[in-house]
C-alpha positions in Angstrom: 19.1 -3.8 12.5 19.6 -0.8 14.7 22.6 -0.2 16.5 22.1 0.8 20.2 24.5 2.1 22.7 24.2 3.8 26.3 25.9 6.6 27.3 27.4 7.0 30.9 25.7 9.0 33.3 28.3 12.1 35.2 28.0 9.5 38.1 29.5 6.7 35.9 26.2 4.7 35.8 24.7 3.5 32.4 22.0 6.1 31.0 19.3 5.5 28.8 19.6 3.4 25.5 20.1 5.5 22.2 19.2 4.0 18.6 21.3 4.5 15.6 20.6 3.6 12.4 17.5 2.4 10.3 16.1 -0.7 12.5 16.4 -2.8 9.4 19.0 -4.6 7.6 19.2 -4.1 3.8 17.6 -7.8 3.2 14.9 -6.7 5.6 14.2 -3.3 3.9 14.2 -5.3 0.2 11.7 -7.6 1.5 9.6 -5.2 2.9 9.7 -3.2 -0.1 8.8 -6.2 -2.3 5.6 -7.1 -0.1 4.4 -3.5 -0.1 4.8 -3.6 -4.1 3.3 -6.7 -4.1 0.1 -5.2 -2.3 0.1 -1.9 -4.5 0.2 -4.2 -7.7 -3.2 -6.2 -6.1 -4.5 -2.8 -5.3 -3.9 -1.6 -8.9 -5.5 -4.8 -10.3 -8.8 -4.4 -8.0 -9.3 -0.7 -9.2 -9.0 -1.9 -12.7 -11.4 -4.5 -12.3 -13.9 -2.1 -10.5 -13.2 0.5 -13.3 -14.2 -2.2 -16.0 -17.5 -3.2 -13.9 -18.7 0.4 -13.3 -18.2 0.8 -17.2 -20.3 -2.2 -18.2 -23.0 -1.3 -16.0 -22.9 2.3 -17.2 -23.1 0.6 -21.0 -26.0 -1.4 -20.0 -28.0 1.7 -18.1 -27.5 3.5 -21.4 -29.1 0.7 -23.7 -31.9 0.2 -20.9 -32.5 4.0 -21.4 -32.5 3.9 -25.3 -34.8 1.1 -25.0 -37.5 2.8 -23.0 -36.8 5.5 -25.2 -37.9 3.4 -28.3 -34.2 4.1 -30.2 -33.1 0.3 -29.7 -35.3 -2.9 -29.8 
Protein backbone atom coordinates (compact mmCIF):
# COMPACT_ATOMS: atom_id res chain seq x y z
CA UNK A 1 0.00 0.00 0.00
CA UNK A 2 1.34 3.44 -0.89
CA UNK A 3 1.86 6.02 1.78
CA UNK A 4 0.35 9.46 1.18
CA UNK A 5 1.00 12.72 2.92
CA UNK A 6 0.08 16.36 2.36
CA UNK A 7 2.52 19.21 2.62
CA UNK A 8 1.46 22.44 4.24
CA UNK A 9 1.37 25.53 2.08
CA UNK A 10 3.00 28.77 3.21
CA UNK A 11 -0.39 30.05 4.38
CA UNK A 12 -0.86 26.99 6.62
CA UNK A 13 -3.42 25.20 4.44
CA UNK A 14 -2.96 21.63 3.28
CA UNK A 15 -1.48 21.19 -0.18
CA UNK A 16 -1.61 18.41 -2.74
CA UNK A 17 -1.21 14.76 -1.72
CA UNK A 18 2.21 13.21 -2.33
CA UNK A 19 2.48 9.42 -2.75
CA UNK A 20 5.47 7.53 -1.37
CA UNK A 21 6.18 3.85 -2.06
CA UNK A 22 5.20 1.29 -4.67
CA UNK A 23 1.47 1.28 -4.16
CA UNK A 24 1.26 -2.48 -3.57
CA UNK A 25 2.02 -4.51 -0.47
CA UNK A 26 4.47 -7.41 -0.71
CA UNK A 27 1.60 -9.91 -0.72
CA UNK A 28 -0.15 -8.00 -3.51
CA UNK A 29 3.08 -7.87 -5.52
CA UNK A 30 3.63 -11.63 -5.11
CA UNK A 31 0.03 -12.34 -6.14
CA UNK A 32 0.35 -10.08 -9.18
CA UNK A 33 3.63 -11.69 -10.24
CA UNK A 34 2.10 -15.15 -9.80
CA UNK A 35 -0.77 -14.21 -12.09
CA UNK A 36 1.64 -12.80 -14.68
CA UNK A 37 3.74 -15.98 -14.54
CA UNK A 38 0.66 -18.15 -15.08
CA UNK A 39 -0.35 -16.02 -18.09
CA UNK A 40 3.15 -16.29 -19.58
CA UNK A 41 3.14 -20.08 -19.11
CA UNK A 42 -0.20 -20.30 -20.93
CA UNK A 43 1.18 -18.17 -23.77
CA UNK A 44 4.20 -20.50 -23.99
CA UNK A 45 1.98 -23.59 -24.15
CA UNK A 46 -0.17 -21.98 -26.86
CA UNK A 47 2.97 -21.06 -28.83
CA UNK A 48 4.27 -24.64 -28.59
CA UNK A 49 0.92 -26.03 -29.77
CA UNK A 50 0.93 -23.65 -32.74
CA UNK A 51 4.50 -24.61 -33.68
CA UNK A 52 3.63 -28.32 -33.53
CA UNK A 53 0.53 -27.77 -35.64
CA UNK A 54 2.49 -25.82 -38.25
CA UNK A 55 5.15 -28.54 -38.31
CA UNK A 56 2.50 -31.18 -38.99
CA UNK A 57 1.03 -29.03 -41.76
CA UNK A 58 4.45 -28.60 -43.40
CA UNK A 59 5.08 -32.34 -43.21
CA UNK A 60 1.68 -33.09 -44.77
CA UNK A 61 2.33 -30.60 -47.58
CA UNK A 62 5.74 -32.14 -48.28
CA UNK A 63 4.15 -35.59 -48.55
CA UNK A 64 1.50 -34.24 -50.93
CA UNK A 65 4.16 -32.60 -53.13
CA UNK A 66 6.16 -35.84 -53.21
CA UNK A 67 3.01 -37.74 -54.16
CA UNK A 68 2.25 -35.31 -56.97
CA UNK A 69 5.81 -35.67 -58.26
CA UNK A 70 5.48 -39.46 -58.17
CA UNK A 71 7.95 -40.07 -55.37
CA UNK A 72 5.58 -41.71 -52.88
CA UNK A 73 2.53 -43.86 -53.55
